[in-house]
N, C-alpha and C positions, 0 to 999 in steps of 0.2 A: 162397856168399860170407858170411863172418861179419861181423856188425855190430860196429862199434867201440863200446867203452863210452863213455858221455858223460862229459865232464870236468866236475867240480863245483868251484867256487871254495871255498877254505878258509872254513869257518864257515857254509857254505850247503849245504842238502840238496836233492837233486833232488825233483821233485813225486812221482815214483813210487818213491822210495827206501824200502827196508824197514828202515832204521836207526831205532832208538828210544832214548829215554833209558835205560830199563831200571830205573828206581828202584822201580817197582811190582813188578817181578819179584823183586827182592831182598827186599822186604817180604813178599810172598807166600811166598817160599822159607823165610824165617825163621819165618813163621807156620806153615808146613807142618811144619817140624821140631819146633817147639814143640807143635803139636797131636799129632804122632805120639808124642812123649814123654808128653804128658798122657794120651792115650787108651790108650797101651800100659801105663802104670802103673796105670790104673784097671781094666784088663781082668783077668778071672779065668781064663778058659779059652781054648781054641784059637779058637773062633768069636767070642768077645769081642775077641780080638786082630785077627782078620780084619775084623770090623766097625769096630774102632777105626782101622785103616789106611784103610778106605774113608771113614770120617767125617773123617779128617784132610785128605783131598783136597778135601772140599766144606765145610770149616769156615766160609768166608765166607757161605755160604747160611744157616747156622745163626745167625750173628751178625746178618745183615740181618733174618731172620725174628724173632728175639728183640727187636731194636731196634724193628721196626715194631709188634710186639704191645704193647710198653711205651708207644709213642707214641700208640696209638689208644685 
């Protein structure tokens, strides 16, 4: 027997709902596109392009690292 989905009142989310606002995803997506363009333009050869794509996915780690090194 299949369970019925729980009804949620308008404007309220269930406790175990997977819905999110999604604003951070949009910012990360735009940052990813910008980082891809930046690293792609700075690359000279094939492996530089591959490395640039990989760096574009983890650019927030570079930002946090540089920020923490400047603060200490």
